[in-house]
C-alpha positions as CSV (number, residue, x, y, z in Angstrom):
1,X,83.2,127.2,96.6
2,X,86.4,128.8,97.9
3,X,88.0,127.4,101.0
4,X,91.0,129.6,102.1
5,X,93.3,128.6,105.0
6,X,95.9,130.8,106.6
7,X,98.8,129.3,108.5
8,X,100.8,131.5,110.9
9,X,104.2,130.9,112.4
10,X,102.7,130.1,115.9
11,X,101.1,126.9,114.6
12,X,97.6,128.3,114.2
13,X,95.5,127.5,111.2
14,X,92.4,129.6,110.5
15,X,89.7,129.5,107.8
16,X,89.1,132.7,105.9
17,X,85.4,133.6,105.7
18,X,84.0,133.8,102.2
19,X,83.4,137.5,102.5
20,X,87.0,138.1,103.4
21,X,88.6,136.2,100.5
22,X,88.5,139.2,98.3
23,X,90.6,141.1,101.0
24,X,93.5,138.5,100.9
25,X,96.9,139.8,100.2
26,X,98.5,136.8,98.3
27,X,101.8,138.4,97.5
28,X,103.0,139.8,100.8
29,X,106.7,139.9,101.5
30,X,106.4,141.2,105.0
31,X,108.2,139.1,107.8
32,X,104.8,138.3,109.5
33,X,103.1,137.2,106.3
34,X,101.0,134.0,106.6
35,X,101.1,131.1,104.3
36,X,97.8,130.7,102.4
37,X,96.2,127.7,100.8
38,X,93.2,128.4,98.6
39,X,91.2,125.4,97.6
40,X,88.7,126.0,94.8
41,X,86.1,123.2,94.7
42,X,83.6,123.4,91.8
43,X,84.1,127.2,91.8
44,X,81.9,129.5,89.8
45,X,83.1,131.7,87.0
46,X,82.7,134.7,89.3
47,X,85.0,133.0,91.9
48,X,87.5,132.1,89.2
49,X,87.6,135.7,88.1
50,X,88.0,136.9,91.7
51,X,91.0,134.7,92.3
52,X,92.7,134.5,89.0
53,X,92.1,138.0,87.7
54,X,91.9,140.2,90.8
55,X,93.8,138.5,93.6
56,X,96.5,136.8,91.5
57,X,96.4,137.5,87.8
58,X,97.5,134.5,85.8
59,X,98.5,133.9,82.2
60,X,95.6,133.6,79.6
61,X,96.8,130.1,78.6
62,X,96.8,128.9,82.2
63,X,93.2,130.3,82.6
64,X,92.2,128.3,79.5
65,X,93.7,125.1,81.0
66,X,91.8,125.3,84.3
67,X,88.6,126.0,82.4
68,X,89.1,123.0,80.2
69,X,86.6,120.7,82.0
70,X,83.8,123.3,82.0
71,X,83.2,122.5,78.3
72,X,80.7,119.7,77.9
73,X,82.1,116.2,77.2
74,X,85.7,117.3,77.6
75,X,88.0,114.8,79.2
76,X,90.6,116.0,81.8
77,X,93.7,117.7,80.5
78,X,96.7,115.4,80.5
79,X,99.2,116.0,83.4
80,X,101.7,118.7,82.6
81,X,103.9,121.3,84.3
82,X,104.8,124.8,83.2
83,X,106.7,127.6,84.8
84,X,105.5,131.2,84.5
85,X,106.9,134.4,86.0
86,X,106.1,134.2,89.7
87,X,104.4,130.8,89.9
88,X,104.6,127.1,88.9
89,X,101.5,125.6,87.2
90,X,100.9,121.9,87.5
91,X,98.0,119.7,86.2
92,X,97.4,116.3,87.8
93,X,94.8,113.7,87.1
94,X,93.5,112.2,90.4
95,X,91.3,109.2,90.3
96,X,87.5,109.7,90.5
97,X,85.9,108.3,93.6
98,X,83.5,106.0,91.7
99,X,86.3,104.6,89.5
100,X,88.7,104.2,92.5
101,X,86.2,102.3,94.6
102,X,85.1,100.0,91.7
103,X,81.5,101.3,91.4
104,X,82.0,102.2,87.8
105,X,85.3,100.4,86.8
106,X,84.5,100.4,83.1
107,X,83.5,104.1,82.9
108,X,86.8,105.0,81.3
109,X,85.7,108.5,80.3
110,X,85.3,109.4,84.0
111,X,88.2,107.5,85.4
112,X,90.2,110.6,86.3
113,X,89.5,114.2,86.9
114,X,91.6,117.4,86.7
115,X,93.4,119.1,89.5
116,X,95.2,122.4,88.7
117,X,97.8,123.5,91.2
118,X,99.5,126.9,91.4
119,X,102.6,127.0,93.5
120,X,103.9,130.4,94.7
121,X,106.5,131.0,97.4
122,X,103.7,132.5,99.6
123,X,100.6,130.6,98.7
124,X,99.2,127.5,97.1
125,X,96.0,127.4,94.9
126,X,94.2,124.1,94.1
127,X,91.4,124.2,91.5
128,X,89.2,121.2,90.7
129,X,85.6,120.3,89.9
130,X,84.0,118.0,92.5
131,X,85.3,116.6,95.8
132,X,88.8,115.0,96.1
133,X,89.5,112.8,99.0
134,X,93.2,113.3,98.7
135,X,92.8,117.1,99.4
136,X,90.5,116.4,102.3
137,X,93.2,114.1,103.8
138,X,95.9,116.7,103.3
139,X,93.7,119.4,104.9
140,X,93.0,117.1,107.9
141,X,96.7,116.4,108.2
142,X,97.6,120.1,108.4
143,X,94.8,120.8,110.9
144,X,96.5,118.2,113.2
145,X,100.0,119.5,112.4
146,X,99.7,123.1,111.4
147,X,103.4,123.9,111.9
148,X,104.2,121.5,109.1
149,X,102.8,124.0,106.6
150,X,105.6,126.4,107.3
151,X,108.0,124.0,105.5
152,X,106.8,126.0,102.5
153,X,104.3,125.8,99.7
154,X,106.5,123.4,97.9
155,X,106.1,121.0,100.8
156,X,102.4,121.6,100.8
157,X,102.2,120.9,97.1
158,X,104.3,117.7,97.7
159,X,101.7,116.5,100.2
160,X,98.9,117.0,97.7
161,X,100.7,115.3,94.9
162,X,101.9,112.4,97.1
163,X,98.3,111.9,98.2
164,X,97.2,111.7,94.6
165,X,99.8,109.1,93.7
166,X,99.3,107.0,96.8
167,X,95.6,106.5,95.9
168,X,96.7,104.6,92.8
169,X,98.1,101.8,94.9
170,X,94.9,100.0,96.0
171,X,93.5,100.2,92.5
172,X,96.7,98.7,90.9
173,X,96.7,96.0,93.6
174,X,93.2,95.0,92.9
175,X,93.9,95.2,89.1
176,X,96.8,92.8,89.4
177,X,94.7,90.4,91.5
178,X,91.9,90.6,88.8
179,X,94.5,89.9,86.1
180,X,95.7,86.8,88.0
181,X,92.2,85.5,88.3
182,X,91.5,86.0,84.6
183,X,94.8,84.3,83.8
184,X,93.7,81.2,85.7
185,X,90.3,81.2,84.0
186,X,91.7,81.6,80.5
187,X,94.3,78.9,80.8
188,X,92.3,76.4,82.9
189,X,88.8,76.8,81.4
190,X,88.9,79.1,78.4
191,X,85.2,78.7,77.8
192,X,84.4,80.7,81.0
193,X,86.6,83.7,80.1
194,X,84.8,86.8,79.2
195,X,86.1,88.9,76.3
196,X,84.3,92.0,77.6
197,X,86.1,91.8,81.0
198,X,89.5,91.5,79.2
199,X,88.8,94.4,76.9
200,X,87.5,96.5,79.8
201,X,90.7,95.9,81.8
202,X,92.8,96.7,78.8
203,X,91.1,100.0,78.4
204,X,91.5,100.8,82.1
205,X,95.2,99.9,82.0
206,X,95.7,102.1,79.0
207,X,94.1,105.1,80.8
208,X,96.2,104.6,83.9
209,X,99.4,104.1,81.9
210,X,98.9,107.3,79.9
211,X,98.2,109.3,83.1
212,X,101.1,107.8,85.1
213,X,103.6,108.3,82.3
214,X,102.9,112.0,82.2
215,X,102.9,112.3,85.9
216,X,106.2,110.5,86.1
217,X,107.8,113.0,83.8
218,X,106.4,115.8,86.0
219,X,108.0,114.4,89.2
220,X,111.3,113.7,87.4
221,X,111.6,117.4,86.5
222,X,110.5,118.5,90.0
223,X,113.0,116.2,91.7
224,X,115.9,117.6,89.6
225,X,115.4,121.1,91.1
226,X,114.6,122.5,87.7
227,X,112.1,125.0,89.0
228,X,112.9,128.0,91.2
229,X,109.9,127.7,93.5
230,X,110.9,124.1,94.4
231,X,113.7,124.4,97.0
232,X,116.7,122.1,97.1
233,X,115.6,120.6,100.4
234,X,112.2,119.7,99.0
235,X,113.6,118.1,95.8
236,X,114.3,114.9,97.7
237,X,110.6,114.6,98.6
238,X,109.6,114.8,95.0
239,X,112.2,112.2,94.2
240,X,110.4,109.9,96.6
241,X,107.1,110.5,94.8
242,X,108.9,109.9,91.5
243,X,110.1,106.5,92.8
244,X,106.5,105.6,93.7
245,X,105.3,106.6,90.3
246,X,108.0,104.6,88.5
247,X,107.0,101.5,90.5
248,X,103.3,102.1,89.6
249,X,104.2,102.5,85.9
250,X,106.1,99.2,86.0
251,X,103.1,97.5,87.6
252,X,100.8,99.0,84.9
253,X,103.2,97.8,82.1
254,X,103.3,94.3,83.6
255,X,99.5,94.2,83.8
256,X,99.3,95.5,80.2
257,X,101.5,92.8,78.9
258,X,99.6,90.2,80.9
259,X,96.2,91.4,79.5
260,X,97.6,91.4,75.9
261,X,98.8,87.8,76.4
262,X,95.4,86.8,78.0
263,X,93.6,88.4,75.0
264,X,95.7,86.4,72.6
265,X,95.2,83.2,74.7
266,X,91.4,83.8,74.8
267,X,91.2,84.4,71.1
268,X,93.3,81.3,70.4
269,X,91.2,79.2,72.7
270,X,88.0,80.5,71.1
271,X,89.5,79.8,67.6
272,X,90.5,76.3,68.6
273,X,87.0,75.7,70.1
274,X,85.4,76.9,66.9
275,X,87.8,74.7,64.8
276,X,86.8,71.7,66.9
277,X,83.1,72.4,66.4
278,X,83.6,72.9,62.7
279,X,85.6,69.7,62.6
280,X,82.8,67.7,64.2
281,X,80.2,69.2,61.9
282,X,82.3,68.5,58.8
283,X,82.8,64.9,59.8
284,X,79.1,64.5,60.4
285,X,78.4,66.0,57.0
286,X,80.9,63.7,55.2
287,X,79.5,60.7,57.0
288,X,76.0,61.6,55.9
289,X,77.0,62.5,52.3
290,X,77.2,58.8,51.0
291,X,73.8,58.1,52.5
292,X,72.5,61.2,50.7
293,X,74.0,60.1,47.4
294,X,72.5,56.6,47.6
295,X,69.1,57.8,48.7
296,X,69.2,60.4,45.9
297,X,70.0,57.7,43.3
298,X,67.2,55.4,44.4
299,X,64.8,58.3,44.8
300,X,64.9,59.2,41.1
301,X,62.0,56.9,40.3
302,X,63.0,56.0,36.8
303,X,60.7,53.4,35.3
304,X,63.4,51.0,34.2
305,X,65.5,51.2,37.4
306,X,66.6,47.6,38.1
307,X,66.1,47.5,41.9
308,X,62.7,49.2,41.9
309,X,60.8,45.9,41.9
310,X,63.5,43.9,43.7
311,X,62.3,42.2,46.9
312,X,65.6,43.1,48.7
313,X,66.1,46.5,47.2
314,X,65.2,48.5,50.4
315,X,67.4,46.5,52.8
316,X,70.2,46.6,50.2
317,X,70.0,50.4,50.0
318,X,70.2,50.7,53.8
319,X,73.1,48.3,53.9
320,X,75.0,50.3,51.3
321,X,74.4,53.5,53.3
322,X,75.7,51.9,56.5
323,X,78.8,50.4,54.8
324,X,79.8,53.6,53.0
325,X,79.4,55.7,56.1
326,X,81.2,53.1,58.3
327,X,84.0,52.8,55.8
328,X,84.4,56.6,55.7
329,X,84.6,56.7,59.5
330,X,87.2,53.9,59.6
331,X,89.3,55.8,57.0
332,X,89.2,59.0,59.2
333,X,90.3,56.9,62.2
334,X,93.1,55.4,60.1
335,X,94.3,58.8,59.0
336,X,94.0,60.1,62.6
337,X,91.8,62.9,61.6
338,X,89.5,62.1,64.5
């Protein structure tokens, strides 16, 4: 599905009908040209060919990158930024809705999706599979403030990217709260801690860390004015997004260290608990061992065994068992082994 919006200088925003998309003039240097935003949501191969081969031909490598997710079982391409003649190509990894809202927090393979962004001085193209709330929010913002769009496509792209990064904050906040809860459980009552929860959180943090580190590098380059399509006046906006990303990376790193410490504490607590159990079982075995030896000796049933026909043989055997076990127990207490 292709949703094309045109912004004119009078503050009017209009949707282009699907039949008229093929008539769009994306590269138009006339003074009255309109700024165009084309949002391609779950587009078909025919729609991709229309936009990226007829309306605005792109490099073959870029076309491969935006088609990356169409292959079965492929994960999103990692965030990156590349400059081509005439346009700037950016890949971002927005959070999937189910992962963001906590419906499937351990579904790491579908934690993020891929958003491909093409920035040209006259138009912006966003390409993605499935709905993205951040794009819906940006579209709603420009419907309320259509004149804002004429700050340029670099400003439009900033709004999209800023919306993607801001959606990390609630997840990281809940993640930190969850880590604090697990920390209390692990150190107060290690027996109730769940190794599966700790490993799941560690995997989640690793995914977020890898994504945010790449996106931080993207915003650092954009904030330096490294690319021609990003104006000097807009670089400060990308610097603000970069600052947010740096803060989120620090939160992820702190949580990552905390989870690693909690895993070590959990494993140590589990090991200590196992040692205590083995210690108790070993003591019980050693206490029973003398009884087993005595009962084994008197259970051999040799014909000339002296105590076989003795009147007090049975009580004497029981007394020996008790004395040897009690003596062993007192020795353990004396040696402070128990």
